FITIKOL-777851 format. One line per 3 residues: number of its first residue (from 0); their letters; for each residue x, y, z of N, C-alpha, C. Coordinates in steps of 0.2 Angstrom, whole numbers. Atoms other than C-alpha are relative to their C-alpha. Layout:
// residues N
NUM = A = X/Y/Z/X/Y/Z/X/Y/Z  ... $
***
This chain:
// residues 133
0 = MPI = 5/-5/0/29/-47/-122/3/7/1  -3/-7/-1/33/-28/-124/0/2/7  0/-3/-6/40/-19/-109/-6/4/1 $
3 = ELE = 5/-6/-1/27/-5/-110/-6/-5/2  5/5/-2/14/-20/-109/1/-2/6  -2/2/-7/23/-27/-94/-1/5/6 $
6 = MIL = 1/-6/-4/23/-11/-86/-8/3/2  6/-1/-1/5/-8/-88/-4/-5/3  3/5/-5/0/-25/-81/2/2/7 $
9 = RIL = -3/-2/-7/10/-20/-66/-4/5/3  3/-4/-2/1/-5/-63/-7/-2/0  7/2/0/-17/-13/-67/0/-5/7 $
12 = LAV = 0/5/-7/-12/-27/-54/0/5/7  1/-4/-7/-9/-12/-41/-6/2/0  7/-3/0/-25/-4/-45/-5/-5/3 $
15 = VLG = 5/6/-2/-34/-21/-43/1/-1/8  -2/2/-6/-25/-25/-27/-2/5/6  3/-6/-4/-27/-8/-20/-7/1/1 $
18 = SAI = 7/0/0/-45/-8/-24/-3/-5/5  3/5/-5/-48/-24/-14/1/2/7  -1/-2/-7/-40/-17/1/-4/5/2 $
21 = GFQ = 4/-6/0/-48/-1/-2/-8/1/1  7/2/1/-66/-7/-4/-1/-2/8  2/4/-7/-64/-16/14/0/5/4 $
24 = RGK = 0/-6/-4/-59/0/21/-4/4/0  5/-5/1/-71/10/14/-7/-3/2  6/3/-4/-85/-2/19/0/0/7 $
27 = AEK = -2/0/-6/-78/-2/36/0/8/3  0/-7/-2/-80/18/35/7/3/4  -6/-2/-3/-62/21/39/4/7/-4 $
30 = PAG = -2/-5/3/-53/37/35/5/-1/-7  -4/1/6/-41/30/21/-5/-5/-4  5/6/3/-54/22/10/3/-2/-7 $
33 = MRD = -2/4/5/-54/15/-7/5/5/-5  -4/-5/5/-48/31/-18/7/1/3  -7/-1/-2/-34/33/-6/5/-7/0 $
36 = IIL = -4/6/1/-28/15/-5/3/-2/-7  -3/0/7/-28/14/-23/5/3/-3  -5/-4/2/-18/29/-26/7/-2/3 $
39 = ICT = -6/1/-4/-6/24/-12/4/-6/-4  -2/6/4/-4/7/-21/3/0/-6  -1/-1/7/-4/12/-38/7/5/0 $
42 = GAA = -6/-5/0/9/27/-34/7/-4/3  -6/4/-2/21/15/-26/2/-6/-5  -3/3/6/21/3/-41/2/4/-5 $
45 = LFT = -1/-5/6/22/18/-52/9/1/1  -6/-2/-2/38/23/-43/5/-6/0  -4/8/1/44/4/-42/3/0/-8 $
48 = IIS = -1/1/7/43/4/-61/6/5/-2  -5/-4/2/52/19/-63/7/0/2  -5/2/-2/66/15/-52/4/-6/-4 $
51 = IYG = -2/6/3/68/-2/-61/3/2/-7  -2/0/8/67/4/-80/1/8/-2  0/-7/2/68/24/-78/7/2/0 $
54 = FNI = -6/-3/-2/86/25/-73/6/-5/-1  -5/4/3/101/17/-81/5/-1/6  -5/-1/-5/112/21/-66/-2/1/7 $
57 = GDQ = 3/0/-6/110/21/-47/-2/-6/3  3/5/-5/104/11/-33/-7/0/-1  7/0/1/86/5/-37/-2/1/8 $
60 = ARV = 4/1/-8/83/1/-18/-1/7/3  2/-7/-3/85/20/-14/-8/2/-1  7/-3/1/68/23/-22/-5/-4/4 $
63 = AAG = 4/4/-5/61/8/-12/0/3/8  0/-1/-8/67/14/5/-3/8/-1  3/-7/-1/61/33/0/-9/-1/0 $
66 = IVT = 7/3/1/43/24/-4/-1/-1/8  2/3/-6/44/15/13/1/6/5  0/-6/-5/49/31/24/-5/5/-2 $
69 = GIG = 5/-4/1/38/42/14/-7/-2/2  7/3/-1/22/31/16/0/0/8  -1/0/-8/28/29/34/-2/7/3 $
72 = FLG = 1/-8/-3/27/48/37/-7/1/-1  8/0/2/9/48/28/-4/-4/5  3/3/-6/3/35/40/0/2/6 $
75 = AGA = -2/-3/-7/10/43/55/-5/6/1  5/-6/-1/-3/57/51/-6/-3/1  6/1/-1/-16/46/52/-2/-3/8 $
78 = IIR = 1/1/-7/-13/42/71/-2/5/3  3/-6/-5/-22/51/84/1/-3/7  0/3/-8/-19/49/103/-3/6/3 $
81 = RSE = 4/-3/-5/-32/56/115/4/-1/7  -4/0/-6/-22/61/130/-5/-2/6  5/0/-6/-37/62/141/-1/-8/2 $
84 = AGV = 2/8/-2/-42/43/140/6/-4/-1  -6/5/2/-24/36/134/-1/-3/-6  2/3/6/-33/31/118/5/2/-5 $
87 = VKG = -3/-2/6/-23/29/102/-4/-3/-6  4/1/5/-33/29/86/4/0/-6  -3/-2/5/-28/26/69/6/-5/-1 $
90 = LTT = -6/5/1/-15/12/69/-1/-4/-5  2/4/5/-24/1/59/0/3/-7  -1/-4/5/-26/14/46/7/2/-3 $
93 = AAT = -7/-1/2/-8/18/46/4/-6/-3  -3/7/2/-3/0/44/-3/-2/-6  2/2/6/-14/-2/30/2/5/-5 $
96 = IWV = -4/-5/6/-7/13/20/6/-2/0  -6/3/1/10/6/23/1/-6/-3  0/6/3/6/-11/19/-2/0/-8 $
99 = AAG = 3/-2/7/-4/-5/3/6/2/-4  -5/-2/3/12/3/-2/4/-6/-2  -4/4/0/22/-12/0/-3/-5/-6 $
102 = IGM = 4/5/6/9/-22/-11/1/3/-6  -1/-4/6/10/-8/-24/7/-1/-2  -6/1/2/29/-10/-24/2/-7/-2 $
105 = AAG = -1/8/4/28/-30/-27/-4/0/-5  5/1/6/15/-27/-40/6/4/-6  -5/-3/4/28/-14/-48/6/-4/-2 $
108 = AGM = -5/3/1/42/-25/-46/-1/-7/-4  1/6/4/33/-39/-56/-1/-7/4  1/5/-4/30/-50/-41/-7/-3/-1 $
111 = YII = 6/2/2/15/-58/-48/-4/-5/4  3/6/-5/12/-72/-34/-1/4/6  -1/-4/-7/18/-61/-19/-6/5/2 $
114 = APV = 3/-6/-2/8/-46/-21/-8/-2/0  7/3/-1/-10/-55/-23/0/-5/7  0/3/-5/-5/-67/-9/0/4/6 $
117 = STL = -1/-4/-5/0/-53/2/-7/5/1  6/-4/1/-17/-43/-3/-5/-5/5  5/4/-3/-27/-59/3/2/0/8 $
120 = LVL = -2/1/-7/-17/-61/20/-3/8/3  1/-6/-5/-20/-41/24/-8/0/0  6/-1/-1/-38/-43/20/-4/-5/5 $
123 = LVL = 2/6/-5/-40/-59/31/1/4/6  -1/-4/-6/-32/-48/45/-5/5/1  5/-5/-1/-43/-33/42/-7/-2/2 $
126 = LLP = 7/2/-3/-58/-44/44/-1/-4/6  1/2/-7/-54/-51/61/-3/5/4  3/-3/-4/-64/-46/74/4/6/4 $
129 = RQT = -4/-5/-4/-58/-30/83/1/-3/8  -1/3/-5/-50/-34/100/-1/7/5  2/-6/-5/-58/-22/115/5/-1/6 $
132 = P = -4/0/-5/-47/-19/129/-4/-3/8 $
***
């Protein structure tokens, strides 16, 4: 298989897996919905592909580390603390953003089993009933 076709398949896998998670988040009417999660997952896949095939020199893991920290920063913006009630909201959204990037990285690296299995596990967790204090 030509390498360009392999890259396209990896990006398409990221889009499909991101849309599965994003669809659930959209149906739950959460701030990071379908488009957001697809873009995060696809972007992480793209950067991973670029780090693998785009550079002949350097440490490919540095791009992965940049994705993890950058997405962590993005997710942190989704967390809101209401001081009057001591309530923290947005942790699940932030975690979903972070794990969607991880799934995109796995798809971009060609991990064709671990990316869909991770997506399935994330969906199962997101469908668990919410705990109330």
